[in-house]
N, C-alpha and C positions, 0 to 999 in steps of 0.2 A: 344787511346793515353793518355787521361786524367787519366784513371785508371792505366795505366802503370806508369805514373809519380807519382801518389799517392802511388803505391807500392814501388817505389824508396824512396819516402819521409818516408814511414814507416820503411824501412830498415835503412835509415839515422838516424832516431830517436833512434833505437835500438843501432846502432853503436856509436852514440854520448853519450849515457849513459855509455858505457863500461869503459871509463877511469876515471869516476868521483870518484869512491871509491878505485882506485888503490893505491893512496898514503897512505891512512889510513891502508889498508891491508898489504902493503909492508913495512911500516915504521919501525916496530919492527926489521926487518932484516937490513934495510938501515942505520939507525942511528948508529948501532953498527959497521957496516963496515966503516963508515965515521968518527967514533970516535967523534960524536957531541952529545950534550944533546938531550934528547927525545923531548924537547919543540921546537926544530928547525924546525919541520914540519910546525909550524905556520908561519915561514918566507917564506917557499915555497908557502904555501896557500895564504899568503898576496900578493906575487908577481903575482900569477895567478889571484887572485881577482882584483888586480889593472889593469892588462891587460884587463880583461873582462869588467871592468867599462869603460876604455878608448875606447875600440873597440865598445862597445854598444852605446856610445854617438856618434860615427862616423858612425853607421850603416845606418842612413838615407842618408848621403852624399854618402857613398859607393854604396848603393843599387840603388840610383837614377842614378849614373854614370855608373855602370857596370851591373846591373840586379841581381836578386836573385840567378839565377843558377851559375853565375861566382863567386859571393861572397861566396856562399856555398861551391863550389868546392875548391876555394883557401883557405878558412878558414879551411876546413877539412884537406887539405894538410899541412897547418901550424901545425895543431894539430898532424897529423901523424909524421911530421918531429920532433916535440918536443918530442913525445913519443919515437921515435927512438933515439933521443939524450939522453933521460933518460936511455935508455937501454945500452948505451955505456959509461955512466958517471961513473967516479971512484973517484969523490970528491964532496963535498957539493957545492962549488962555481959553478961547472959545472951544477948541478941540478938547481941552481938559474938562471943561464944563459938560460937554456932550458925552464924554467918556463915562460919566457917572451913571446916567440911565442905561447906557450900553451895557455896562457890567452888571447892574442890578437886574436887568431883563434877562441877560444870558444865563446867569446862575440859576434863577428860578425855573426857567423853562427846561434847562438841562436836567436838573434833579427831578423835577416833577414828571416830565415826559418819560425819562428813563425808568422811573419807578412804575409808571403805568404800564409800560411795555413789559417790564419784568413780572408784573402781577398777572397780566392778561394774555400774554402770547408766548409761544414756544421759543426756545433758545435760538433757533435758526433765524427768527425774525430780528432778534437783538443784533446778531452778527450782520445780517443784511442791511438793517437800518443804519448801523454805524459805517457800513460800506457806502451807503448813500450819502452819509455826512462827508465821507472822504471825497466823493465825487463833487459835492458842493464846494468843499474847501479847495479842491483843485481847480474848479471852474471860476472861482472868484477872481484870481489874478488875471485870467483870460478876459474877463469882463473889463477889468481895469485897463489891461493892455489894449483892448479894443477902443476904449475911450481915448487913451493917450496917443496911440498910433493914428487915430482918426482926426487928430488935430484938436481934440477937446482937452479940457483940463481934468485933473484928478477928481475935481468936484463932481463931474458928470459920472465918473465910475461909481462913486458912492451913491449918486442919485439913482442910477440904474438898479443897484442892489436894494436901495430903500423902497423903490416902487415894487419890486418883487416881494419884499417883506410885507408891504402894505396889502398886496394881493393875498398873501398867505394869512394875514390877520383877518381879512374879510372872509376867507374860506373857513378859518377856524371858528369865527363867530356864527357862520351859517351852520356849521357842523355841531354846534353845542348840544342839540338834542341827541345826537348819536353817542355823546359821552355819558348820557344819563339814561341809558337803557336799563332793563330790569337787573341784569347782572351787575352793572356798574353802580346802580342805586344801592344794591345790597352791600357791595364792597364799600361804597361811600358811607353808608350808614354805620358799618363796622368801624371804619376809620374815624368817623366823627365821634363815636362813643368813646374811643380811646383818646385820652387827653394828649395834647402835644407834649413831647418830652423836652426837658431842658438839656443844654449841652452836657452838663455834668452827668445827668441820668443816661444820656446816650453813650458817653464814653465808658460808663460803668457797666454797660451791657457786656456779658462775657464774649470775648472775641472782637469787640468793636475797636479797641486800640490796635490790635494786630491788623485788622483789615484796613484801617486808616493808614498805617505805615506801609502796608502792601501797595495801596493805591498811590500814596505819596511817592514811593520808589518807582512804580511803573511810569507815572507821568514825568518824574524827574529823568528817567532813562530815555523816554521817547523825546522829550523836549531838548535834552542835552545833545542827543544824536542829531536831531533836526537842525539845531543851531550851530553846532561846532564841527560836523563831519566834513564840510567843504574845507574849512580851515585846516583840519587834520590832514586831509588828503593833499593839500597844496604844500603845507609847511613841513609835514613829516614824511609823506610818501613821494613828494616831488611831482605830483600831477599838475597839469596846467589848470588855470582857473576855470576855463570853459569845460574841461573834462570833469573836474571836481563838481561843478554845478550840475552837470548831467547825472553824475553818479549819485549825488545827494537826492535828486528827484526819484531815483530808483527806490530809496527808502520808503517814500510815501506811496509809490506804486505797489511796493511789497505789502504795506499795510492794507491798502484798498483791495487788492486782489486776494490777499490772505483772508480778509473778512468775508469776501464773497465765497471762497472755498470753505471757510469755517462753518458757514451756514449748513453745508451739506454734512460736514463731519459731526455736527451736533445732533444729527438724527440718530447716530449710533453712540456717541460719546457724551458724557455728562459735563457740567461746567468745570468741575474740579479736574477732570482729565484734560479738558481743553486748556486750562490755565497751565497745568504741568507741561503739556506739549509745547505751548508757547514759550515757557521759560527754558525748556531744553533747546529749542531752535535758536533762541536768542543767544544762549551760551555758545552753541556751535558757531553762530555768526560772529560773535566777538572774538572767539579763538581764530576763526578764519581771517578776520580783519588784522590780526597780529602777524599772520604768516608773511614772510618777506619774499613773496613770489610774484610781485608785479601787480599790474592793474586788474587782472582778472580775479585775483583773490580778494581785492578790495571790493570789486563788483559783487562777487558771490557773498562776501561777508555782509554787505549792506542790505542786499536782497533778503538774506536769511534773518537779519535783525528785524527788518520790516515785517516779514512773514511771521516771525515769532511774536512780535508785538500785537499782531492782528487779533487773536482770539482773547487776549487777556482782559482788556477793558470791558468789552461786552459781556464776557463770561462772569467777571466779578460782579457786575451790576445785576445780571440775570439771576445769579445765585443768592442775592441778598434776601429776598423773601423766604426762600427755603432755609437759609442759614439762621436768620434772625426773627422770622415770623412776619406774616403779612401786616400785622398791626404796627410793627416797628420798622418796616422796610423803608418807608419814606424818610424817617428820621435818620436812619443809618446811611442811606444813599446821600442825604444832604451833607453829612459830615465827611463821607467819602469824597464827594465832589469838592468840598472845601479843602480837604487834605491834598487832593489832586492839584488844585490851583496853587496851593502853597509850594508843592513840589515843583510846579512849572516856574514859579517866581524865583525860588531860592537856589535850586541846584545848578541850573545852567550858568548863572553869574558866578557861583562859587567855583565851578570848574574853570571859568574864565580867569579868576584870580590864580588858580593853580597853574593854568597854562602860561600865564604871564610871568610867574615867579619860579616855576619849576620846569615846565615844558609841556607842549601840547601832545607829545608822544604818549602821555599818560591816559589819554582818552579811553582806549579799550580797557585798561585796568580800572579806571573810574567806573565805567559802565558795568564791569564784572562785579565790583564791590556792591554797587547798587542792586544788581541782580541777585546776588547771594543774600542780601538782607531781605529783599522782596520775597524770595523763595522761602527763606526761613520763617518770616512772619506769617506767610500764608499757611505753611504747614503747621505752625504753632496754633493758628486760629482754629483749624479744622476740628481738633478734639473738644474745643470749648463750645462750639455752637451746637444747638439742638438739631437733630436730623429728622426732618419729616418731609415727605414728598409734597411738592407744590403742584396743584392741578392747574394746567394752563390751557388756553384755547389754541386750537390750530387754525 
């Protein structure tokens, strides 16, 4: 039964990644149909991000009250409903309206499901599950491309993904008894006895502020790279737009492949070692990106940055129960996720302002500064958190 539930969680992570790149791949068709400026995609993104921040901060309260299985099922249903709403929208205000349940559903399931895996499964599963998310995120644009190249509208691309999410919702509902096994009931009882923490109480936990900044910086670095690397390669390194787009894809391939490989490394290395390894590889990648030796150094630098990013996110999440205690892990993961979404929202646009007023050549320096802060905050956190081993299931 434990392995069956783990299989369902793997399917869930693939499915959860599917919608994440849909807006970007469909927007060239969408904004023309709605007669709005191309920049309006940022409005939808901000609405979704705002919803994820709110629901992430509420994940501790919701999970303690309803349990991970029910929170996950309801959250996926909300996401499915929002995607179905996108598929029948014919105006920009309708998209904005449906973006609200999209964000609220995404934040709750992300924090709750990640905490469940951190509590009950070995670190390698966290790495491989996030690898599955990367496969889903990579497949989403292909689904949209299939719809568009087949003579269908972007609405059908959203509809296909919505149907898959509805199927996942049904699967999660059927699997609810699996989430309530003997071990899970014991853990749920312990979590219920511990009251939900307020935001102030969570922030005052020793090490919580540092891990929030660490997560903020990680997601800022990843999102800034994904958003601006193509422009950097074209405007600063003189690559063609086609070549730059291909190279940018290697960054995501590096993350996905890196998470697959990280799963094997975690058999011998602990979460802290994996985080440090990732930070070191990112630093080497950024330095390589700065070297003026042509396209191959750019290629190597981007792959290295992606590989370095790979273990950091899942390792930070998986280490949370050990660092902060099982009874506080859901609350801490919730604020970590909120900090991550804030980093996603603020730091890439901030670099855009820098690129516009100073120069896009600053991107590697910008990434290195973020990396230094991230590394410093993580190292500063370690002496503050209590060290006790976490028993996990294999």
